[in-house]
PyMOL Python script that loads the backbone (N, CA, C, O; Angstrom):
from pymol import cmd

cmd.read_pdbstr("""\
ATOM      1  N   MET A   1       0.848  -1.172   0.000  1.00  0.00           N
ATOM      2  CA  MET A   1       0.000   0.000   0.000  1.00  0.00           C
ATOM      3  C   MET A   1       0.896   1.238   0.000  1.00  0.00           C
ATOM      4  O   MET A   1       1.856   1.312   0.767  1.00  0.00           O
ATOM      5  N   GLN A   2       0.590   2.187  -0.842  1.00  0.00           N
ATOM      6  CA  GLN A   2       1.371   3.410  -0.939  1.00  0.00           C
ATOM      7  C   GLN A   2       0.591   4.585  -0.371  1.00  0.00           C
ATOM      8  O   GLN A   2      -0.628   4.527  -0.204  1.00  0.00           O
ATOM      9  N   THR A   3       1.324   5.651  -0.079  1.00  0.00           N
ATOM     10  CA  THR A   3       0.684   6.917   0.259  1.00  0.00           C
ATOM     11  C   THR A   3       0.657   7.749  -1.019  1.00  0.00           C
ATOM     12  O   THR A   3       1.270   7.376  -2.018  1.00  0.00           O
ATOM     13  N   CYS A   4      -0.041   8.857  -0.988  1.00  0.00           N
ATOM     14  CA  CYS A   4      -0.082   9.732  -2.167  1.00  0.00           C
ATOM     15  C   CYS A   4       1.321  10.192  -2.552  1.00  0.00           C
ATOM     16  O   CYS A   4       1.653  10.238  -3.737  1.00  0.00           O
ATOM     17  N   ILE A   5       2.143  10.530  -1.569  1.00  0.00           N
ATOM     18  CA  ILE A   5       3.496  11.010  -1.853  1.00  0.00           C
ATOM     19  C   ILE A   5       4.344   9.916  -2.486  1.00  0.00           C
ATOM     20  O   ILE A   5       5.033  10.176  -3.472  1.00  0.00           O
ATOM     21  N   SER A   6       4.312   8.711  -1.952  1.00  0.00           N
ATOM     22  CA  SER A   6       5.120   7.644  -2.542  1.00  0.00           C
ATOM     23  C   SER A   6       4.619   7.285  -3.937  1.00  0.00           C
ATOM     24  O   SER A   6       5.411   6.885  -4.789  1.00  0.00           O
ATOM     25  N   ALA A   7       3.316   7.421  -4.183  1.00  0.00           N
ATOM     26  CA  ALA A   7       2.757   7.133  -5.499  1.00  0.00           C
ATOM     27  C   ALA A   7       3.265   8.117  -6.546  1.00  0.00           C
ATOM     28  O   ALA A   7       3.458   7.750  -7.705  1.00  0.00           O
ATOM     29  N   ILE A   8       3.481   9.371  -6.138  1.00  0.00           N
ATOM     30  CA  ILE A   8       3.989  10.378  -7.073  1.00  0.00           C
ATOM     31  C   ILE A   8       5.310   9.930  -7.679  1.00  0.00           C
ATOM     32  O   ILE A   8       5.560  10.144  -8.865  1.00  0.00           O
ATOM     33  N   PHE A   9       6.155   9.308  -6.861  1.00  0.00           N
ATOM     34  CA  PHE A   9       7.496   8.919  -7.287  1.00  0.00           C
ATOM     35  C   PHE A   9       7.600   7.443  -7.663  1.00  0.00           C
ATOM     36  O   PHE A   9       8.707   6.921  -7.790  1.00  0.00           O
ATOM     37  N   SER A  10       6.465   6.760  -7.844  1.00  0.00           N
ATOM     38  CA  SER A  10       6.476   5.322  -8.100  1.00  0.00           C
ATOM     39  C   SER A  10       6.762   4.958  -9.552  1.00  0.00           C
ATOM     40  O   SER A  10       7.062   3.803  -9.855  1.00  0.00           O
ATOM     41  N   GLY A  11       6.673   5.929 -10.443  1.00  0.00           N
ATOM     42  CA  GLY A  11       6.873   5.623 -11.860  1.00  0.00           C
ATOM     43  C   GLY A  11       5.611   5.106 -12.528  1.00  0.00           C
ATOM     44  O   GLY A  11       5.677   4.591 -13.645  1.00  0.00           O
ATOM     45  N   ALA A  12       4.473   5.230 -11.878  1.00  0.00           N
ATOM     46  CA  ALA A  12       3.213   4.762 -12.454  1.00  0.00           C
ATOM     47  C   ALA A  12       2.914   5.509 -13.747  1.00  0.00           C
ATOM     48  O   ALA A  12       3.199   6.699 -13.881  1.00  0.00           O
ATOM     49  N   LYS A  13       2.343   4.793 -14.675  1.00  0.00           N
ATOM     50  CA  LYS A  13       1.989   5.350 -15.984  1.00  0.00           C
ATOM     51  C   LYS A  13       0.477   5.435 -16.120  1.00  0.00           C
ATOM     52  O   LYS A  13      -0.253   4.811 -15.349  1.00  0.00           O
ATOM     53  N   THR A  14       0.003   6.202 -17.094  1.00  0.00           N
ATOM     54  CA  THR A  14      -1.419   6.308 -17.382  1.00  0.00           C
ATOM     55  C   THR A  14      -2.013   4.909 -17.541  1.00  0.00           C
ATOM     56  O   THR A  14      -1.474   4.079 -18.273  1.00  0.00           O
ATOM     57  N   GLY A  15      -3.107   4.658 -16.865  1.00  0.00           N
ATOM     58  CA  GLY A  15      -3.777   3.361 -16.942  1.00  0.00           C
ATOM     59  C   GLY A  15      -3.367   2.391 -15.853  1.00  0.00           C
ATOM     60  O   GLY A  15      -4.040   1.380 -15.656  1.00  0.00           O
ATOM     61  N   ASP A  16      -2.271   2.668 -15.131  1.00  0.00           N
ATOM     62  CA  ASP A  16      -1.850   1.804 -14.027  1.00  0.00           C
ATOM     63  C   ASP A  16      -2.851   1.901 -12.880  1.00  0.00           C
ATOM     64  O   ASP A  16      -3.511   2.926 -12.708  1.00  0.00           O
ATOM     65  N   THR A  17      -2.956   0.848 -12.114  1.00  0.00           N
ATOM     66  CA  THR A  17      -3.797   0.832 -10.924  1.00  0.00           C
ATOM     67  C   THR A  17      -2.905   0.913  -9.701  1.00  0.00           C
ATOM     68  O   THR A  17      -1.946   0.152  -9.573  1.00  0.00           O
ATOM     69  N   LEU A  18      -3.219   1.832  -8.803  1.00  0.00           N
ATOM     70  CA  LEU A  18      -2.463   1.993  -7.563  1.00  0.00           C
ATOM     71  C   LEU A  18      -3.392   1.811  -6.376  1.00  0.00           C
ATOM     72  O   LEU A  18      -4.549   2.229  -6.416  1.00  0.00           O
ATOM     73  N   ASN A  19      -2.892   1.195  -5.335  1.00  0.00           N
ATOM     74  CA  ASN A  19      -3.613   1.109  -4.068  1.00  0.00           C
ATOM     75  C   ASN A  19      -2.996   2.126  -3.132  1.00  0.00           C
ATOM     76  O   ASN A  19      -1.804   2.058  -2.833  1.00  0.00           O
ATOM     77  N   LEU A  20      -3.800   3.070  -2.669  1.00  0.00           N
ATOM     78  CA  LEU A  20      -3.319   4.150  -1.822  1.00  0.00           C
ATOM     79  C   LEU A  20      -3.992   4.109  -0.464  1.00  0.00           C
ATOM     80  O   LEU A  20      -5.138   3.680  -0.329  1.00  0.00           O
ATOM     81  N   ARG A  21      -3.253   4.566   0.541  1.00  0.00           N
ATOM     82  CA  ARG A  21      -3.818   4.693   1.881  1.00  0.00           C
ATOM     83  C   ARG A  21      -3.281   5.980   2.490  1.00  0.00           C
ATOM     84  O   ARG A  21      -2.075   6.227   2.462  1.00  0.00           O
ATOM     85  N   GLU A  22      -4.156   6.785   3.032  1.00  0.00           N
ATOM     86  CA  GLU A  22      -3.768   8.003   3.738  1.00  0.00           C
ATOM     87  C   GLU A  22      -4.516   8.044   5.065  1.00  0.00           C
ATOM     88  O   GLU A  22      -5.594   7.465   5.203  1.00  0.00           O
ATOM     89  N   THR A  23      -3.940   8.724   6.021  1.00  0.00           N
ATOM     90  CA  THR A  23      -4.541   8.882   7.339  1.00  0.00           C
ATOM     91  C   THR A  23      -4.726  10.363   7.620  1.00  0.00           C
ATOM     92  O   THR A  23      -3.820  11.164   7.386  1.00  0.00           O
ATOM     93  N   PHE A  24      -5.895  10.727   8.121  1.00  0.00           N
ATOM     94  CA  PHE A  24      -6.201  12.108   8.461  1.00  0.00           C
ATOM     95  C   PHE A  24      -6.785  12.154   9.862  1.00  0.00           C
ATOM     96  O   PHE A  24      -7.576  11.294  10.252  1.00  0.00           O
ATOM     97  N   LEU A  25      -6.388  13.158  10.603  1.00  0.00           N
ATOM     98  CA  LEU A  25      -6.963  13.383  11.924  1.00  0.00           C
ATOM     99  C   LEU A  25      -7.966  14.517  11.826  1.00  0.00           C
ATOM    100  O   LEU A  25      -7.650  15.604  11.342  1.00  0.00           O
ATOM    101  N   VAL A  26      -9.180  14.250  12.293  1.00  0.00           N
ATOM    102  CA  VAL A  26     -10.228  15.271  12.301  1.00  0.00           C
ATOM    103  C   VAL A  26     -10.874  15.295  13.679  1.00  0.00           C
ATOM    104  O   VAL A  26     -10.849  14.289  14.388  1.00  0.00           O
ATOM    105  N   PRO A  27     -11.447  16.418  14.067  1.00  0.00           N
ATOM    106  CA  PRO A  27     -12.121  16.480  15.363  1.00  0.00           C
ATOM    107  C   PRO A  27     -13.262  15.459  15.425  1.00  0.00           C
ATOM    108  O   PRO A  27     -13.972  15.259  14.440  1.00  0.00           O
ATOM    109  N   LYS A  28     -13.433  14.824  16.568  1.00  0.00           N
ATOM    110  CA  LYS A  28     -14.477  13.816  16.734  1.00  0.00           C
ATOM    111  C   LYS A  28     -15.855  14.360  16.375  1.00  0.00           C
ATOM    112  O   LYS A  28     -16.687  13.642  15.821  1.00  0.00           O
ATOM    113  N   GLU A  29     -16.092  15.628  16.691  1.00  0.00           N
ATOM    114  CA  GLU A  29     -17.395  16.240  16.414  1.00  0.00           C
ATOM    115  C   GLU A  29     -17.693  16.282  14.916  1.00  0.00           C
ATOM    116  O   GLU A  29     -18.859  16.341  14.527  1.00  0.00           O
ATOM    117  N   ALA A  30     -16.684  16.252  14.088  1.00  0.00           N
ATOM    118  CA  ALA A  30     -16.870  16.376  12.642  1.00  0.00           C
ATOM    119  C   ALA A  30     -17.094  15.031  11.950  1.00  0.00           C
ATOM    120  O   ALA A  30     -17.469  15.007  10.778  1.00  0.00           O
ATOM    121  N   THR A  31     -16.878  13.929  12.635  1.00  0.00           N
ATOM    122  CA  THR A  31     -16.895  12.626  11.961  1.00  0.00           C
ATOM    123  C   THR A  31     -18.257  12.236  11.388  1.00  0.00           C
ATOM    124  O   THR A  31     -18.315  11.451  10.442  1.00  0.00           O
ATOM    125  N   LYS A  32     -19.340  12.759  11.929  1.00  0.00           N
ATOM    126  CA  LYS A  32     -20.661  12.404  11.392  1.00  0.00           C
ATOM    127  C   LYS A  32     -21.044  13.229  10.174  1.00  0.00           C
ATOM    128  O   LYS A  32     -21.950  12.853   9.430  1.00  0.00           O
ATOM    129  N   SER A  33     -20.367  14.342   9.967  1.00  0.00           N
ATOM    130  CA  SER A  33     -20.785  15.228   8.884  1.00  0.00           C
ATOM    131  C   SER A  33     -19.722  15.441   7.808  1.00  0.00           C
ATOM    132  O   SER A  33     -20.000  16.083   6.795  1.00  0.00           O
ATOM    133  N   ILE A  34     -18.535  14.930   8.001  1.00  0.00           N
ATOM    134  CA  ILE A  34     -17.471  15.182   7.028  1.00  0.00           C
ATOM    135  C   ILE A  34     -17.535  14.154   5.889  1.00  0.00           C
ATOM    136  O   ILE A  34     -17.805  12.975   6.117  1.00  0.00           O
ATOM    137  N   ARG A  35     -17.282  14.623   4.667  1.00  0.00           N
ATOM    138  CA  ARG A  35     -17.268  13.750   3.496  1.00  0.00           C
ATOM    139  C   ARG A  35     -15.992  14.031   2.706  1.00  0.00           C
ATOM    140  O   ARG A  35     -15.916  15.045   2.012  1.00  0.00           O
ATOM    141  N   PRO A  36     -14.995  13.161   2.795  1.00  0.00           N
ATOM    142  CA  PRO A  36     -13.790  13.397   2.009  1.00  0.00           C
ATOM    143  C   PRO A  36     -14.066  13.193   0.523  1.00  0.00           C
ATOM    144  O   PRO A  36     -14.811  12.290   0.141  1.00  0.00           O
ATOM    145  N   ALA A  37     -13.469  14.027  -0.302  1.00  0.00           N
ATOM    146  CA  ALA A  37     -13.585  13.904  -1.756  1.00  0.00           C
ATOM    147  C   ALA A  37     -12.181  13.989  -2.341  1.00  0.00           C
ATOM    148  O   ALA A  37     -11.422  14.893  -1.991  1.00  0.00           O
ATOM    149  N   LEU A  38     -11.832  13.083  -3.205  1.00  0.00           N
ATOM    150  CA  LEU A  38     -10.498  13.013  -3.772  1.00  0.00           C
ATOM    151  C   LEU A  38     -10.562  13.185  -5.274  1.00  0.00           C
ATOM    152  O   LEU A  38     -11.434  12.611  -5.927  1.00  0.00           O
ATOM    153  N   SER A  39      -9.658  13.964  -5.830  1.00  0.00           N
ATOM    154  CA  SER A  39      -9.571  14.097  -7.281  1.00  0.00           C
ATOM    155  C   SER A  39      -8.134  13.836  -7.712  1.00  0.00           C
ATOM    156  O   SER A  39      -7.265  13.614  -6.869  1.00  0.00           O
ATOM    157  N   VAL A  40      -7.883  13.859  -8.986  1.00  0.00           N
ATOM    158  CA  VAL A  40      -6.562  13.530  -9.513  1.00  0.00           C
ATOM    159  C   VAL A  40      -5.757  14.785  -9.831  1.00  0.00           C
ATOM    160  O   VAL A  40      -6.294  15.893  -9.839  1.00  0.00           O
ATOM    161  N   ALA A  41      -4.472  14.602 -10.091  1.00  0.00           N
ATOM    162  CA  ALA A  41      -3.545  15.724 -10.283  1.00  0.00           C
ATOM    163  C   ALA A  41      -4.021  16.706 -11.342  1.00  0.00           C
ATOM    164  O   ALA A  41      -3.827  17.912 -11.187  1.00  0.00           O
ATOM    165  N   SER A  42      -4.629  16.230 -12.393  1.00  0.00           N
ATOM    166  CA  SER A  42      -5.057  17.129 -13.466  1.00  0.00           C
ATOM    167  C   SER A  42      -6.153  18.085 -13.017  1.00  0.00           C
ATOM    168  O   SER A  42      -6.449  19.054 -13.715  1.00  0.00           O
ATOM    169  N   GLU A  43      -6.760  17.825 -11.860  1.00  0.00           N
ATOM    170  CA  GLU A  43      -7.823  18.682 -11.341  1.00  0.00           C
ATOM    171  C   GLU A  43      -7.330  19.661 -10.290  1.00  0.00           C
ATOM    172  O   GLU A  43      -8.126  20.407  -9.720  1.00  0.00           O
ATOM    173  N   ARG A  44      -6.029  19.670 -10.025  1.00  0.00           N
ATOM    174  CA  ARG A  44      -5.510  20.577  -9.004  1.00  0.00           C
ATOM    175  C   ARG A  44      -5.779  22.012  -9.365  1.00  0.00           C
ATOM    176  O   ARG A  44      -5.799  22.319 -10.557  1.00  0.00           O
ATOM    177  N   PRO A  45      -5.988  22.915  -8.438  1.00  0.00           N
ATOM    178  CA  PRO A  45      -5.641  22.819  -7.022  1.00  0.00           C
ATOM    179  C   PRO A  45      -6.707  22.158  -6.161  1.00  0.00           C
ATOM    180  O   PRO A  45      -6.573  22.168  -4.937  1.00  0.00           O
ATOM    181  N   HIS A  46      -7.731  21.598  -6.723  1.00  0.00           N
ATOM    182  CA  HIS A  46      -8.805  20.972  -5.940  1.00  0.00           C
ATOM    183  C   HIS A  46      -8.544  19.478  -5.789  1.00  0.00           C
ATOM    184  O   HIS A  46      -9.402  18.654  -6.104  1.00  0.00           O
ATOM    185  N   PHE A  47      -7.341  19.133  -5.300  1.00  0.00           N
ATOM    186  CA  PHE A  47      -6.952  17.731  -5.248  1.00  0.00           C
ATOM    187  C   PHE A  47      -7.506  16.984  -4.054  1.00  0.00           C
ATOM    188  O   PHE A  47      -7.627  15.761  -4.105  1.00  0.00           O
ATOM    189  N   LEU A  48      -7.844  17.675  -2.988  1.00  0.00           N
ATOM    190  CA  LEU A  48      -8.433  17.023  -1.835  1.00  0.00           C
ATOM    191  C   LEU A  48      -9.360  17.997  -1.127  1.00  0.00           C
ATOM    192  O   LEU A  48      -8.932  19.065  -0.688  1.00  0.00           O
ATOM    193  N   LEU A  49     -10.609  17.634  -1.019  1.00  0.00           N
ATOM    194  CA  LEU A  49     -11.600  18.507  -0.404  1.00  0.00           C
ATOM    195  C   LEU A  49     -12.308  17.765   0.711  1.00  0.00           C
ATOM    196  O   LEU A  49     -12.618  16.583   0.565  1.00  0.00           O
ATOM    197  N   PHE A  50     -12.565  18.424   1.801  1.00  0.00           N
ATOM    198  CA  PHE A  50     -13.414  17.884   2.836  1.00  0.00           C
ATOM    199  C   PHE A  50     -14.687  18.698   2.823  1.00  0.00           C
ATOM    200  O   PHE A  50     -14.680  19.884   3.154  1.00  0.00           O
ATOM    201  N   GLN A  51     -15.773  18.068   2.445  1.00  0.00           N
ATOM    202  CA  GLN A  51     -17.041  18.761   2.294  1.00  0.00           C
ATOM    203  C   GLN A  51     -17.952  18.447   3.468  1.00  0.00           C
ATOM    204  O   GLN A  51     -18.136  17.282   3.823  1.00  0.00           O
ATOM    205  N   LEU A  52     -18.514  19.466   4.064  1.00  0.00           N
ATOM    206  CA  LEU A  52     -19.481  19.275   5.135  1.00  0.00           C
ATOM    207  C   LEU A  52     -20.874  19.138   4.544  1.00  0.00           C
ATOM    208  O   LEU A  52     -21.203  19.777   3.544  1.00  0.00           O
ATOM    209  N   GLU A  53     -21.693  18.296   5.176  1.00  0.00           N
ATOM    210  CA  GLU A  53     -23.069  18.140   4.707  1.00  0.00           C
ATOM    211  C   GLU A  53     -23.799  19.462   4.810  1.00  0.00           C
ATOM    212  O   GLU A  53     -23.588  20.232   5.746  1.00  0.00           O
ATOM    213  N   LYS A  54     -24.666  19.719   3.833  1.00  0.00           N
ATOM    214  CA  LYS A  54     -25.486  20.935   3.881  1.00  0.00           C
ATOM    215  C   LYS A  54     -26.755  20.651   4.656  1.00  0.00           C
ATOM    216  O   LYS A  54     -27.331  19.567   4.559  1.00  0.00           O
ATOM    217  N   ASP A  55     -27.186  21.641   5.429  1.00  0.00           N
ATOM    218  CA  ASP A  55     -28.409  21.460   6.235  1.00  0.00           C
ATOM    219  C   ASP A  55     -29.634  21.437   5.349  1.00  0.00           C
ATOM    220  O   ASP A  55     -30.751  21.294   5.845  1.00  0.00           O
TER     221      ASP A  55
END
""", "prot")
cmd.dss("prot")
cmd.show_as("cartoon", "prot")
cmd.util.cbc("prot")
cmd.orient("prot")
């Protein structure tokens, strides 16, 4: 299992499949409403977003 940083330097090519694992610490109060969203490098600067549920 790789992290996002190790995957950058892995030599992966277009079409390759990578297994990634990342760990994030968030306040306990946020765990019921937080929704992580991940995008790819070509979509930067929106590469990682944490979206809160709308009321």
